[in-house]
PyMOL CGO cylinders between C-alpha atoms (Angstrom):
from pymol import cmd
from pymol.cgo import CYLINDER

trace = [
    CYLINDER, 31.78, 7.67, 6.87, 28.40, 8.69, 8.33, 0.3, 1, 1, 1, 1, 1, 1,
    CYLINDER, 28.40, 8.69, 8.33, 28.31, 11.82, 6.19, 0.3, 1, 1, 1, 1, 1, 1,
    CYLINDER, 28.31, 11.82, 6.19, 28.95, 9.74, 3.07, 0.3, 1, 1, 1, 1, 1, 1,
    CYLINDER, 28.95, 9.74, 3.07, 26.15, 7.33, 4.01, 0.3, 1, 1, 1, 1, 1, 1,
    CYLINDER, 26.15, 7.33, 4.01, 23.73, 10.22, 4.59, 0.3, 1, 1, 1, 1, 1, 1,
    CYLINDER, 23.73, 10.22, 4.59, 24.67, 11.76, 1.22, 0.3, 1, 1, 1, 1, 1, 1,
    CYLINDER, 24.67, 11.76, 1.22, 24.04, 8.41, -0.50, 0.3, 1, 1, 1, 1, 1, 1,
    CYLINDER, 24.04, 8.41, -0.50, 20.71, 8.13, 1.28, 0.3, 1, 1, 1, 1, 1, 1,
    CYLINDER, 20.71, 8.13, 1.28, 19.89, 11.69, 0.23, 0.3, 1, 1, 1, 1, 1, 1,
    CYLINDER, 19.89, 11.69, 0.23, 20.62, 10.90, -3.44, 0.3, 1, 1, 1, 1, 1, 1,
    CYLINDER, 20.62, 10.90, -3.44, 18.53, 7.73, -3.29, 0.3, 1, 1, 1, 1, 1, 1,
    CYLINDER, 18.53, 7.73, -3.29, 15.63, 9.64, -1.73, 0.3, 1, 1, 1, 1, 1, 1,
    CYLINDER, 15.63, 9.64, -1.73, 15.84, 12.35, -4.41, 0.3, 1, 1, 1, 1, 1, 1,
    CYLINDER, 15.84, 12.35, -4.41, 15.86, 9.61, -7.06, 0.3, 1, 1, 1, 1, 1, 1,
    CYLINDER, 15.86, 9.61, -7.06, 12.75, 8.00, -5.57, 0.3, 1, 1, 1, 1, 1, 1,
    CYLINDER, 12.75, 8.00, -5.57, 11.00, 11.36, -5.63, 0.3, 1, 1, 1, 1, 1, 1,
    CYLINDER, 11.00, 11.36, -5.63, 11.88, 11.80, -9.31, 0.3, 1, 1, 1, 1, 1, 1,
    CYLINDER, 11.88, 11.80, -9.31, 10.65, 8.26, -10.09, 0.3, 1, 1, 1, 1, 1, 1,
    CYLINDER, 10.65, 8.26, -10.09, 7.34, 9.01, -8.37, 0.3, 1, 1, 1, 1, 1, 1,
    CYLINDER, 7.34, 9.01, -8.37, 6.89, 12.17, -10.43, 0.3, 1, 1, 1, 1, 1, 1,
    CYLINDER, 6.89, 12.17, -10.43, 7.71, 10.29, -13.63, 0.3, 1, 1, 1, 1, 1, 1,
    CYLINDER, 7.71, 10.29, -13.63, 5.33, 7.45, -12.78, 0.3, 1, 1, 1, 1, 1, 1,
    CYLINDER, 5.33, 7.45, -12.78, 2.55, 9.86, -11.84, 0.3, 1, 1, 1, 1, 1, 1,
    CYLINDER, 2.55, 9.86, -11.84, 2.95, 11.83, -15.06, 0.3, 1, 1, 1, 1, 1, 1,
    CYLINDER, 2.95, 11.83, -15.06, 2.97, 8.65, -17.15, 0.3, 1, 1, 1, 1, 1, 1,
    CYLINDER, 2.97, 8.65, -17.15, -0.12, 7.30, -15.38, 0.3, 1, 1, 1, 1, 1, 1,
    CYLINDER, -0.12, 7.30, -15.38, -1.98, 10.61, -15.72, 0.3, 1, 1, 1, 1, 1, 1,
    CYLINDER, -1.98, 10.61, -15.72, -1.06, 10.81, -19.41, 0.3, 1, 1, 1, 1, 1, 1,
    CYLINDER, -1.06, 10.81, -19.41, -2.36, 7.28, -20.05, 0.3, 1, 1, 1, 1, 1, 1,
    CYLINDER, -2.36, 7.28, -20.05, -5.58, 7.98, -18.15, 0.3, 1, 1, 1, 1, 1, 1,
    CYLINDER, -5.58, 7.98, -18.15, -6.07, 11.27, -19.97, 0.3, 1, 1, 1, 1, 1, 1,
    CYLINDER, -6.07, 11.27, -19.97, -5.43, 9.63, -23.34, 0.3, 1, 1, 1, 1, 1, 1,
    CYLINDER, -5.43, 9.63, -23.34, -7.98, 6.92, -22.55, 0.3, 1, 1, 1, 1, 1, 1,
    CYLINDER, -7.98, 6.92, -22.55, -10.41, 9.61, -21.46, 0.3, 1, 1, 1, 1, 1, 1,
    CYLINDER, -10.41, 9.61, -21.46, -9.97, 11.51, -24.71, 0.3, 1, 1, 1, 1, 1, 1,
    CYLINDER, -9.97, 11.51, -24.71, -10.39, 8.35, -26.79, 0.3, 1, 1, 1, 1, 1, 1,
    CYLINDER, -10.39, 8.35, -26.79, -13.71, 7.55, -25.09, 0.3, 1, 1, 1, 1, 1, 1,
    CYLINDER, -13.71, 7.55, -25.09, -14.95, 11.15, -24.99, 0.3, 1, 1, 1, 1, 1, 1,
    CYLINDER, -14.95, 11.15, -24.99, -17.77, 10.54, -27.48, 0.3, 1, 1, 1, 1, 1, 1,
    CYLINDER, -17.77, 10.54, -27.48, -19.37, 8.05, -25.13, 0.3, 1, 1, 1, 1, 1, 1,
    CYLINDER, -19.37, 8.05, -25.13, -19.43, 10.43, -22.15, 0.3, 1, 1, 1, 1, 1, 1,
    CYLINDER, -19.43, 10.43, -22.15, -21.53, 13.40, -21.16, 0.3, 1, 1, 1, 1, 1, 1,
    CYLINDER, -21.53, 13.40, -21.16, -19.91, 16.73, -20.34, 0.3, 1, 1, 1, 1, 1, 1,
    CYLINDER, -19.91, 16.73, -20.34, -20.43, 16.07, -16.62, 0.3, 1, 1, 1, 1, 1, 1,
    CYLINDER, -20.43, 16.07, -16.62, -18.82, 12.62, -16.87, 0.3, 1, 1, 1, 1, 1, 1,
    CYLINDER, -18.82, 12.62, -16.87, -15.87, 14.13, -18.77, 0.3, 1, 1, 1, 1, 1, 1,
    CYLINDER, -15.87, 14.13, -18.77, -15.40, 16.81, -16.13, 0.3, 1, 1, 1, 1, 1, 1,
    CYLINDER, -15.40, 16.81, -16.13, -15.59, 14.26, -13.33, 0.3, 1, 1, 1, 1, 1, 1,
    CYLINDER, -15.59, 14.26, -13.33, -13.13, 11.91, -15.06, 0.3, 1, 1, 1, 1, 1, 1,
    CYLINDER, -13.13, 11.91, -15.06, -10.76, 14.81, -15.73, 0.3, 1, 1, 1, 1, 1, 1,
    CYLINDER, -10.76, 14.81, -15.73, -10.88, 15.78, -12.04, 0.3, 1, 1, 1, 1, 1, 1,
    CYLINDER, -10.88, 15.78, -12.04, -10.03, 12.17, -11.09, 0.3, 1, 1, 1, 1, 1, 1,
    CYLINDER, -10.03, 12.17, -11.09, -6.97, 12.26, -13.36, 0.3, 1, 1, 1, 1, 1, 1,
    CYLINDER, -6.97, 12.26, -13.36, -5.89, 15.57, -11.80, 0.3, 1, 1, 1, 1, 1, 1,
    CYLINDER, -5.89, 15.57, -11.80, -6.30, 14.20, -8.28, 0.3, 1, 1, 1, 1, 1, 1,
    CYLINDER, -6.30, 14.20, -8.28, -4.29, 11.06, -9.10, 0.3, 1, 1, 1, 1, 1, 1,
    CYLINDER, -4.29, 11.06, -9.10, -1.45, 13.12, -10.51, 0.3, 1, 1, 1, 1, 1, 1,
    CYLINDER, -1.45, 13.12, -10.51, -1.62, 15.47, -7.52, 0.3, 1, 1, 1, 1, 1, 1,
    CYLINDER, -1.62, 15.47, -7.52, -1.27, 12.55, -5.12, 0.3, 1, 1, 1, 1, 1, 1,
    CYLINDER, -1.27, 12.55, -5.12, 1.94, 11.44, -6.83, 0.3, 1, 1, 1, 1, 1, 1,
    CYLINDER, 1.94, 11.44, -6.83, 3.28, 14.99, -6.86, 0.3, 1, 1, 1, 1, 1, 1,
    CYLINDER, 3.28, 14.99, -6.86, 2.52, 15.44, -3.16, 0.3, 1, 1, 1, 1, 1, 1,
    CYLINDER, 2.52, 15.44, -3.16, 4.23, 12.17, -2.29, 0.3, 1, 1, 1, 1, 1, 1,
    CYLINDER, 4.23, 12.17, -2.29, 7.24, 13.06, -4.44, 0.3, 1, 1, 1, 1, 1, 1,
    CYLINDER, 7.24, 13.06, -4.44, 7.46, 16.41, -2.69, 0.3, 1, 1, 1, 1, 1, 1,
    CYLINDER, 7.46, 16.41, -2.69, 7.59, 14.55, 0.64, 0.3, 1, 1, 1, 1, 1, 1,
    CYLINDER, 7.59, 14.55, 0.64, 10.57, 12.56, -0.65, 0.3, 1, 1, 1, 1, 1, 1,
    CYLINDER, 10.57, 12.56, -0.65, 12.27, 15.74, -1.85, 0.3, 1, 1, 1, 1, 1, 1,
    CYLINDER, 12.27, 15.74, -1.85, 11.72, 17.32, 1.56, 0.3, 1, 1, 1, 1, 1, 1,
    CYLINDER, 11.72, 17.32, 1.56, 13.20, 14.24, 3.24, 0.3, 1, 1, 1, 1, 1, 1,
    CYLINDER, 13.20, 14.24, 3.24, 16.22, 14.41, 0.93, 0.3, 1, 1, 1, 1, 1, 1,
    CYLINDER, 16.22, 14.41, 0.93, 16.75, 18.07, 1.75, 0.3, 1, 1, 1, 1, 1, 1,
    CYLINDER, 16.75, 18.07, 1.75, 16.47, 17.31, 5.47, 0.3, 1, 1, 1, 1, 1, 1,
    CYLINDER, 16.47, 17.31, 5.47, 19.16, 14.68, 5.07, 0.3, 1, 1, 1, 1, 1, 1,
    CYLINDER, 19.16, 14.68, 5.07, 21.40, 17.09, 3.17, 0.3, 1, 1, 1, 1, 1, 1,
    CYLINDER, 21.40, 17.09, 3.17, 20.89, 19.85, 5.68, 0.3, 1, 1, 1, 1, 1, 1,
    CYLINDER, 20.89, 19.85, 5.68, 21.70, 17.55, 8.59, 0.3, 1, 1, 1, 1, 1, 1,
    CYLINDER, 21.70, 17.55, 8.59, 25.15, 16.77, 7.19, 0.3, 1, 1, 1, 1, 1, 1,
    CYLINDER, 25.15, 16.77, 7.19, 26.30, 20.17, 6.04, 0.3, 1, 1, 1, 1, 1, 1,
    CYLINDER, 26.30, 20.17, 6.04, 23.83, 22.95, 6.85, 0.3, 1, 1, 1, 1, 1, 1,
    CYLINDER, 23.83, 22.95, 6.85, 24.16, 26.19, 4.91, 0.3, 1, 1, 1, 1, 1, 1,
    CYLINDER, 24.16, 26.19, 4.91, 21.90, 29.19, 4.52, 0.3, 1, 1, 1, 1, 1, 1,
    CYLINDER, 21.90, 29.19, 4.52, 21.21, 28.16, 0.94, 0.3, 1, 1, 1, 1, 1, 1,
    CYLINDER, 21.21, 28.16, 0.94, 20.11, 24.67, 2.01, 0.3, 1, 1, 1, 1, 1, 1,
    CYLINDER, 20.11, 24.67, 2.01, 18.02, 26.04, 4.87, 0.3, 1, 1, 1, 1, 1, 1,
    CYLINDER, 18.02, 26.04, 4.87, 16.29, 28.44, 2.49, 0.3, 1, 1, 1, 1, 1, 1,
    CYLINDER, 16.29, 28.44, 2.49, 15.61, 25.64, 0.02, 0.3, 1, 1, 1, 1, 1, 1,
    CYLINDER, 15.61, 25.64, 0.02, 14.26, 23.48, 2.82, 0.3, 1, 1, 1, 1, 1, 1,
    CYLINDER, 14.26, 23.48, 2.82, 11.96, 26.29, 3.94, 0.3, 1, 1, 1, 1, 1, 1,
    CYLINDER, 11.96, 26.29, 3.94, 10.62, 26.81, 0.41, 0.3, 1, 1, 1, 1, 1, 1,
    CYLINDER, 10.62, 26.81, 0.41, 9.97, 23.09, -0.09, 0.3, 1, 1, 1, 1, 1, 1,
    CYLINDER, 9.97, 23.09, -0.09, 8.29, 22.78, 3.31, 0.3, 1, 1, 1, 1, 1, 1,
    CYLINDER, 8.29, 22.78, 3.31, 6.06, 25.76, 2.48, 0.3, 1, 1, 1, 1, 1, 1,
    CYLINDER, 6.06, 25.76, 2.48, 5.18, 24.31, -0.94, 0.3, 1, 1, 1, 1, 1, 1,
    CYLINDER, 5.18, 24.31, -0.94, 4.45, 20.90, 0.54, 0.3, 1, 1, 1, 1, 1, 1,
    CYLINDER, 4.45, 20.90, 0.54, 2.23, 22.35, 3.24, 0.3, 1, 1, 1, 1, 1, 1,
    CYLINDER, 2.23, 22.35, 3.24, 0.33, 24.52, 0.74, 0.3, 1, 1, 1, 1, 1, 1,
    CYLINDER, 0.33, 24.52, 0.74, -0.04, 21.67, -1.74, 0.3, 1, 1, 1, 1, 1, 1,
    CYLINDER, -0.04, 21.67, -1.74, -1.29, 19.29, 0.93, 0.3, 1, 1, 1, 1, 1, 1,
    CYLINDER, -1.29, 19.29, 0.93, -3.79, 21.86, 2.19, 0.3, 1, 1, 1, 1, 1, 1,
    CYLINDER, -3.79, 21.86, 2.19, -5.28, 22.47, -1.24, 0.3, 1, 1, 1, 1, 1, 1,
    CYLINDER, -5.28, 22.47, -1.24, -5.22, 18.78, -2.11, 0.3, 1, 1, 1, 1, 1, 1,
    CYLINDER, -5.22, 18.78, -2.11, -7.12, 17.96, 1.07, 0.3, 1, 1, 1, 1, 1, 1,
    CYLINDER, -7.12, 17.96, 1.07, -9.74, 20.54, 0.10, 0.3, 1, 1, 1, 1, 1, 1,
    CYLINDER, -9.74, 20.54, 0.10, -10.05, 19.09, -3.39, 0.3, 1, 1, 1, 1, 1, 1,
    CYLINDER, -10.05, 19.09, -3.39, -10.32, 15.54, -2.03, 0.3, 1, 1, 1, 1, 1, 1,
    CYLINDER, -10.32, 15.54, -2.03, -13.09, 16.67, 0.32, 0.3, 1, 1, 1, 1, 1, 1,
    CYLINDER, -13.09, 16.67, 0.32, -14.93, 18.42, -2.50, 0.3, 1, 1, 1, 1, 1, 1,
    CYLINDER, -14.93, 18.42, -2.50, -14.59, 15.33, -4.73, 0.3, 1, 1, 1, 1, 1, 1,
    CYLINDER, -14.59, 15.33, -4.73, -16.00, 13.14, -1.96, 0.3, 1, 1, 1, 1, 1, 1,
    CYLINDER, -16.00, 13.14, -1.96, -18.93, 15.48, -1.42, 0.3, 1, 1, 1, 1, 1, 1,
    CYLINDER, -18.93, 15.48, -1.42, -19.66, 15.53, -5.16, 0.3, 1, 1, 1, 1, 1, 1,
    CYLINDER, -19.66, 15.53, -5.16, -20.00, 11.75, -5.28, 0.3, 1, 1, 1, 1, 1, 1,
]
cmd.load_cgo(trace, "trace")
């Protein structure tokens, strides 16, 4: 019964991660489209800055979604650990850590540029 609950929780967490990715992509697409439609009114520097903002917004959603995917894999591994699941968990944890490191650097650079 507990294992079934954890599996359901794992599936829900994976779903939330996928929803976050979808929402982030949709938001970034809309922002990018608006940026392209107003490109004539902006200087090259303003375009670059606006493009970087869109990238950072999308990156935030991707990083958060990756956290949900990591949580889902932790749940799955806790119920029925296998070498395959442990390897997957290690890869996701490495990706998340790397992504968060580079995102933090980009956020710092964006703050300094303002």
